C-alpha positions as CSV (number, residue, x, y, z in Angstrom):
1,M,0.8,3.9,-33.0
2,R,-0.6,7.2,-34.6
3,K,-3.4,9.0,-32.8
4,D,-5.0,9.7,-35.9
5,H,-5.9,5.9,-36.3
6,L,-7.9,5.9,-33.1
7,S,-11.5,6.6,-32.5
8,L,-13.6,7.4,-29.2
9,V,-16.8,6.1,-28.9
10,T,-19.9,6.1,-26.3
11,V,-20.4,2.6,-25.2
12,G,-24.6,2.0,-24.0
13,P,-27.1,-0.6,-24.9
14,E,-27.2,0.0,-28.6
15,N,-23.8,-0.6,-29.5
16,L,-22.5,-2.7,-26.6
17,S,-22.9,-5.9,-28.6
18,E,-20.6,-4.8,-31.3
19,C,-17.9,-3.2,-29.1
20,G,-17.7,-5.7,-26.0
21,I,-16.5,-4.5,-22.8
22,W,-13.2,-3.4,-22.7
23,C,-10.9,-5.1,-20.2
24,R,-11.4,-9.1,-21.0
25,G,-12.9,-11.3,-23.6
26,P,-16.1,-13.3,-23.9
27,E,-13.8,-16.2,-22.7
28,H,-13.6,-14.7,-19.3
29,Q,-15.4,-16.1,-16.2
30,G,-16.7,-12.5,-15.6
31,Y,-17.4,-11.5,-19.0
32,Q,-21.1,-12.4,-19.1
33,C,-21.7,-11.2,-15.4
34,K,-20.2,-7.5,-16.6
35,V,-22.5,-7.9,-20.0
36,D,-25.2,-8.1,-17.6
37,W,-24.9,-5.9,-15.1
38,L,-24.3,-3.1,-17.7
39,R,-27.9,-4.0,-19.2
40,Q,-29.1,-4.1,-15.8
41,T,-27.4,0.0,-15.2
42,F,-27.5,1.4,-19.0
43,G,-30.7,2.8,-17.9
44,E,-29.5,4.6,-14.8
45,G,-26.9,6.6,-17.0
46,V,-24.1,3.8,-17.0
47,R,-21.9,4.5,-20.3
48,F,-18.1,4.0,-21.3
49,L,-16.0,5.7,-23.4
50,M,-13.8,3.2,-25.4
51,F,-10.6,4.3,-27.9
52,R,-10.4,1.7,-30.4
53,D,-7.7,1.2,-33.1
54,D,-8.7,1.2,-36.7
55,G,-9.2,-2.9,-36.7
56,G,-11.9,-2.1,-33.7
57,K,-9.8,-3.5,-30.7
58,A,-10.1,-1.5,-27.3
59,L,-7.5,0.5,-26.1
60,G,-8.6,2.0,-23.0
61,F,-11.7,2.8,-21.3
62,L,-13.5,5.2,-19.2
63,E,-16.5,4.2,-17.1
64,Y,-19.4,7.0,-15.9
65,V,-22.4,7.2,-14.5
66,P,-24.4,10.0,-13.1
67,G,-23.7,10.5,-9.4
68,E,-27.1,9.3,-7.8
69,F,-26.4,6.0,-9.1
70,A,-22.5,5.9,-8.0
71,W,-21.9,2.2,-7.2
72,R,-19.3,3.6,-4.4
73,P,-20.3,5.2,-0.9
74,V,-20.5,8.5,-1.9
75,H,-23.0,11.7,-2.1
76,A,-22.8,12.7,-5.4
77,A,-25.7,13.9,-6.9
78,G,-25.9,16.3,-9.9
79,W,-21.8,15.2,-11.0
80,L,-21.0,12.5,-13.3
81,F,-19.4,9.9,-11.3
82,V,-16.4,7.8,-12.8
83,H,-16.2,4.1,-11.8
84,C,-12.9,3.2,-13.8
85,L,-10.3,4.3,-16.1
86,W,-8.1,1.8,-17.9
87,V,-5.6,1.7,-21.0
88,N,-4.3,-1.2,-21.9
89,R,-0.2,-2.2,-22.9
90,R,-1.3,-1.4,-26.8
91,G,-3.0,1.8,-25.6
92,Q,0.0,3.3,-23.4
93,K,2.3,3.1,-26.5
94,A,-0.4,5.8,-28.2
95,K,0.8,8.1,-25.0
96,G,-2.3,10.2,-23.4
97,L,-5.2,8.1,-23.7
98,G,-6.2,8.6,-19.6
99,S,-5.7,11.8,-20.4
100,R,-7.9,12.2,-23.4
101,L,-10.3,9.7,-21.9
102,I,-10.9,12.1,-18.8
103,Q,-11.3,15.0,-21.0
104,A,-14.0,13.6,-22.7
105,C,-16.4,12.8,-19.8
106,V,-15.4,16.5,-18.4
107,A,-16.8,17.4,-22.1
108,E,-19.7,15.0,-21.6
109,A,-20.6,16.2,-18.0
110,R,-20.9,19.9,-19.7
111,R,-23.1,19.0,-22.4
112,Q,-25.2,17.1,-19.7
113,K,-24.7,20.6,-17.4
114,A,-23.4,18.6,-14.8
115,I,-22.0,20.1,-12.2
116,G,-18.8,18.3,-12.8
117,V,-17.0,15.3,-12.7
118,A,-16.0,12.9,-9.6
119,A,-14.3,9.9,-8.8
120,L,-12.7,7.7,-6.4
121,V,-9.2,7.1,-6.6
122,S,-6.4,5.4,-4.7
123,D,-2.9,4.8,-4.8
124,G,-3.6,1.5,-3.6
125,L,-4.4,-1.8,-6.0
126,W,-7.1,-1.9,-8.9
127,M,-8.0,1.6,-9.5
128,A,-6.7,4.9,-10.9
129,G,-4.5,7.0,-8.7
130,K,-4.7,10.6,-8.8
131,E,-1.6,12.0,-10.1
132,I,-3.8,11.7,-14.0
133,F,-6.8,13.3,-12.5
134,L,-4.6,16.2,-10.8
135,K,-3.2,16.7,-14.5
136,N,-5.9,17.1,-16.0
137,G,-7.5,19.6,-13.2
138,F,-8.9,17.8,-10.6
139,Q,-8.4,18.4,-7.2
140,V,-8.5,16.3,-4.3
141,I,-11.3,17.3,-1.9
142,D,-11.7,14.4,1.1
143,E,-9.5,11.4,1.5
144,R,-10.4,8.3,4.0
145,D,-8.3,5.4,4.4
146,R,-6.6,4.7,1.2
147,F,-8.9,6.4,-1.1
148,Q,-9.4,10.0,-2.5
149,L,-12.2,11.7,-4.2
150,V,-11.3,14.3,-6.5
151,I,-13.5,16.6,-8.5
152,Y,-13.6,18.9,-11.6
153,R,-16.0,21.4,-11.0
154,L,-18.1,22.6,-13.8
155,G,-21.0,24.7,-12.2
156,E,-22.6,25.8,-8.6
157,G,-23.7,23.0,-6.7
158,P,-22.7,21.0,-3.3
159,E,-19.3,19.1,-3.2
160,P,-19.4,15.4,-3.5
161,R,-18.9,13.7,-0.1
162,F,-18.0,10.3,1.0
163,R,-20.8,8.2,2.6
164,E,-19.8,7.2,7.0
165,I,-19.2,3.8,6.7
166,G,-17.7,3.3,10.1
167,G,-18.8,0.2,12.0
168,K,-20.9,-1.4,9.5
169,A,-18.3,-4.5,8.7
170,R,-19.3,-5.3,12.2
171,A,-22.3,-6.4,11.5
172,F,-20.5,-9.3,9.1
173,Q,-19.6,-11.9,11.8
174,G,-18.1,-15.1,10.3
175,L,-16.4,-15.1,7.1
176,H,-18.3,-12.9,3.9
177,I,-17.8,-11.6,0.7
178,I,-19.8,-8.9,-0.4
179,Y,-19.2,-7.9,-4.4
180,C,-21.1,-6.9,-7.7
181,A,-19.7,-7.3,-11.7
182,Q,-19.0,-4.0,-12.1
183,C,-15.6,-4.9,-12.4
184,P,-15.6,-8.1,-14.3
185,M,-12.8,-9.9,-12.4
186,L,-14.9,-9.9,-9.1
187,P,-17.3,-12.7,-9.8
188,K,-13.9,-14.9,-10.3
189,S,-12.5,-13.6,-7.2
190,A,-15.7,-14.1,-5.7
191,A,-16.0,-18.3,-7.0
192,D,-12.5,-18.6,-5.9
193,V,-12.8,-17.6,-2.6
194,S,-15.6,-19.8,-1.8
195,E,-14.1,-22.3,-3.5
196,M,-11.1,-21.9,-1.1
197,A,-13.3,-21.7,2.0
198,A,-15.2,-24.8,1.1
199,A,-12.0,-26.9,0.7
200,H,-10.4,-25.6,4.7
201,G,-14.0,-26.7,5.9
202,L,-15.2,-22.6,6.8
203,K,-18.7,-21.3,6.8
204,F,-18.8,-18.5,4.3
205,K,-21.9,-16.2,3.0
206,V,-21.7,-14.4,-0.1
207,T,-24.1,-11.6,-1.2
208,V,-24.3,-10.1,-4.6
209,L,-25.1,-6.1,-4.8
210,K,-28.0,-5.4,-6.6
211,N,-28.4,-1.7,-7.3
212,A,-26.3,0.9,-7.0
213,R,-27.9,2.2,-3.2
214,E,-26.8,-1.2,-1.9
215,A,-23.2,-0.8,-2.8
216,Q,-23.5,3.1,-1.5
217,N,-23.6,1.5,1.7
218,A,-21.5,-1.1,1.6
219,P,-18.6,-1.6,4.4
220,S,-15.7,-0.9,2.2
221,Y,-15.2,2.3,0.2
222,Y,-14.0,0.6,-3.2
223,G,-18.0,-0.4,-2.4
224,V,-18.3,-3.4,-4.9
225,F,-16.0,-5.7,-3.1
226,S,-15.4,-6.2,0.5
227,L,-14.0,-9.4,2.0
228,L,-15.3,-9.8,5.7
229,W,-14.0,-11.7,8.4
230,K,-15.7,-12.0,12.2
231,G,-17.0,-8.2,11.9
232,R,-13.4,-6.8,10.4
233,L,-12.5,-5.8,6.5
234,L,-10.0,-8.1,5.5
235,S,-9.6,-6.7,1.7
236,D,-11.4,-4.3,-0.6
237,H,-10.0,-5.3,-3.9
238,Y,-9.9,-8.1,-5.8
239,V,-8.7,-11.2,-4.0
240,S,-6.9,-14.7,-5.7
241,K,-6.8,-18.2,-4.0
242,G,-2.9,-17.2,-3.1
243,R,-4.0,-14.0,-1.3
244,F,-6.9,-16.3,0.3
245,K,-4.6,-18.7,2.0
246,N,-2.2,-15.8,3.4
247,L,-5.4,-13.8,4.7
248,L,-6.2,-16.5,6.4
249,T,-3.2,-17.7,7.9
250,K,-2.5,-14.7,9.1
251,E,-6.1,-14.5,10.6
252,I,-5.3,-18.0,12.4
253,L,-2.2,-16.9,14.0
254,K,-3.8,-13.6,15.6
255,M,-6.3,-16.1,17.5
256,R,-3.9,-18.6,18.2
257,G,-2.9,-19.0,21.7
258,P,-0.1,-18.7,23.4
259,D,0.9,-22.3,23.7
260,E,-1.2,-23.6,20.5
261,T,-0.1,-24.6,17.3
262,V,-1.7,-23.5,14.1
263,A,-3.6,-26.3,13.0
264,E,-4.7,-26.1,16.7
265,A,-6.0,-23.0,16.6
266,Y,-7.5,-23.8,13.2
267,K,-9.4,-27.0,14.8
268,R,-10.7,-24.6,17.4
269,L,-12.3,-22.4,15.2
270,L,-13.6,-24.8,12.9
271,T,-14.9,-26.7,16.0
272,K,-16.5,-23.0,17.3
273,Q,-18.4,-23.1,13.9
274,G,-20.1,-26.4,14.8
275,L,-18.2,-29.1,11.9
276,K,-18.0,-32.2,13.3
277,M,-14.8,-34.0,14.3
278,G,-14.7,-35.8,11.4
279,T,-14.5,-33.0,9.2
280,V,-12.2,-30.9,11.6
281,R,-9.5,-33.7,11.4
282,G,-9.6,-33.8,7.9
283,V,-9.5,-30.2,6.9
284,C,-6.6,-29.5,9.8
285,T,-4.3,-31.9,7.5
286,S,-4.9,-29.3,4.3
287,L,-2.7,-26.7,6.6
288,A,0.1,-27.7,4.8
289,T,-1.1,-26.4,2.0
290,L,-1.7,-22.4,3.6
């Protein structure tokens, strides 16, 4: 793919309908949720840079926001903050699109006279790794769990820093999912987990984050997704039905008494939640699917 056949556009409220969102089509469950989230946050400065081919198809994107409105648990006022960076398989054939998107974001920060560009990165799933940012002049300034905070400084001002989230998970007892549609995959994950929890007779609470401040105070460093169980964080990224089954089985094994079977431990859990015995018997038969 020839690089001179690519165009870089900044997507905002005026051209969202034309450009669409980048990584999912209108048929996807999370598409409209993401569009609604963007229309809510465009006023706070959320934008994304998108490379398109000469047919108008998206090849890669970088989403950014002024740091004070970052949907991550960070203090980053005065900086541009990168929410996500993604290049699809076709875009990878052009070579270097990820770096060009980062460089375009740095140029935008310079135009806005921001202190610099900051990003939360991870060597784990569902986020860009630090290597591509380091290659483009960023440096790691802090690290928590599997996440690193990287910056590219342009001017004077305080460095971004992580917010403290220690102990916040303990406030969420039972089975609880906290998310928003900043990533269009997350509404699907929330729906899948809700369906699985109901099928297995588990009480389950869903909280949708309404604004950046709520995400900044979330109980996981990813900010926009937290799956919690009995005051502990089970996952900070997208959970499929299959992975939820595995997580649930693992937790039941942890709570099983020395002489209990898995089914008996599960029955005790459901009885403790106040389910009627008929429901408990019916649900325990589904353990064969776990």
